[in-house]
Legacy VTK file of the C-alpha trace (Angstrom):
# vtk DataFile Version 3.0
C-alpha trace
ASCII
DATASET POLYDATA
POINTS 117 float
115.765 108.085 100.845
112.257 109.120 99.895
113.465 112.722 99.546
116.118 111.667 97.034
113.614 109.482 95.191
111.237 112.443 94.940
114.038 114.547 93.462
114.795 111.781 90.955
111.134 111.635 89.951
111.072 115.386 89.398
114.268 115.188 87.350
112.958 112.309 85.250
109.718 114.155 84.446
111.562 117.355 83.577
110.093 119.323 86.473
112.137 121.876 88.380
113.545 120.567 91.648
112.390 123.191 94.107
110.903 123.117 97.595
107.304 123.326 96.404
107.570 120.532 93.816
109.564 118.303 96.133
107.045 118.800 98.931
104.153 118.032 96.563
105.718 114.730 95.443
106.486 113.690 99.020
102.991 114.546 100.258
101.467 112.634 97.321
103.481 109.624 98.463
102.147 109.976 102.008
105.422 111.158 103.562
105.393 113.434 106.614
107.487 116.205 105.078
110.205 117.916 107.093
110.777 121.376 105.621
114.390 121.463 106.810
115.196 118.276 104.908
113.487 119.606 101.783
115.473 122.847 101.962
118.734 120.990 102.566
118.183 118.669 99.607
117.215 121.473 97.234
120.318 123.412 98.298
122.546 120.332 97.916
121.239 119.619 94.413
121.511 123.221 93.238
124.716 122.740 91.220
124.409 119.001 90.570
123.732 117.498 87.145
121.527 114.619 88.289
121.623 112.788 84.954
125.423 112.808 85.024
125.514 111.695 88.671
123.135 108.810 87.959
125.175 107.747 84.923
128.380 107.753 86.991
126.724 105.774 89.780
125.412 103.212 87.293
128.913 102.787 85.871
130.348 101.825 89.279
129.674 98.197 90.269
127.867 97.660 93.543
130.735 95.577 94.916
133.225 98.426 94.702
136.876 97.707 93.955
136.515 93.920 94.054
133.765 94.012 91.460
135.694 96.431 89.264
138.570 93.953 89.170
136.161 91.303 87.983
134.785 93.666 85.354
138.289 94.404 84.103
138.973 90.693 83.671
135.994 90.469 81.313
138.330 91.167 78.406
140.503 88.143 79.248
140.438 85.116 76.960
138.335 82.012 77.636
141.262 79.999 79.077
141.773 82.524 81.859
138.034 82.545 82.506
138.068 78.774 83.022
140.956 79.129 85.494
138.960 81.731 87.425
135.982 79.364 87.627
138.195 76.647 89.105
139.566 79.101 91.691
136.035 80.045 92.736
135.081 76.387 93.128
138.187 75.740 95.233
137.428 78.786 97.384
133.879 77.535 97.937
135.231 74.198 99.169
137.289 75.981 101.835
134.269 77.758 103.328
132.767 76.256 106.500
129.349 74.669 106.292
126.936 77.115 107.934
123.757 75.114 107.386
122.062 73.556 110.385
120.744 70.080 109.537
118.456 70.105 112.588
116.584 73.190 111.418
113.284 72.454 109.735
112.925 74.228 106.365
109.357 75.228 107.169
110.415 76.903 110.400
112.873 79.176 108.583
109.999 81.426 107.479
108.309 81.361 110.848
107.400 84.805 112.133
107.446 86.533 108.758
103.671 86.814 108.856
104.000 88.992 111.943
106.292 91.374 110.065
104.069 91.751 107.025
100.645 91.516 108.610
LINES 1 118
117 0 1 2 3 4 5 6 7 8 9 10 11 12 13 14 15 16 17 18 19 20 21 22 23 24 25 26 27 28 29 30 31 32 33 34 35 36 37 38 39 40 41 42 43 44 45 46 47 48 49 50 51 52 53 54 55 56 57 58 59 60 61 62 63 64 65 66 67 68 69 70 71 72 73 74 75 76 77 78 79 80 81 82 83 84 85 86 87 88 89 90 91 92 93 94 95 96 97 98 99 100 101 102 103 104 105 106 107 108 109 110 111 112 113 114 115 116
């Protein structure tokens, strides 16, 4: 992902996305640069309008088709919205309880210090 992020940084700053610039950004970020990956990314982005691709990606909800259905219902009137809220509440009632009453809340974060130093 850092290679794509570097390309996005170059695009945002108006710099040309080429092997040299991409390598410079990655090295500045402390990444061990693989020349083959740099070349592949530059070649893949050669005919891509990054601004257009980002705009299209931002227009698509993260949840995919299910989220797009919810976005389409945004134009529905308030009565339908209230019905949807009731359906969600009913669906939540049908879900099994996954909480463990015996588990201590303090223990749930145990071991995180080892992960983050």
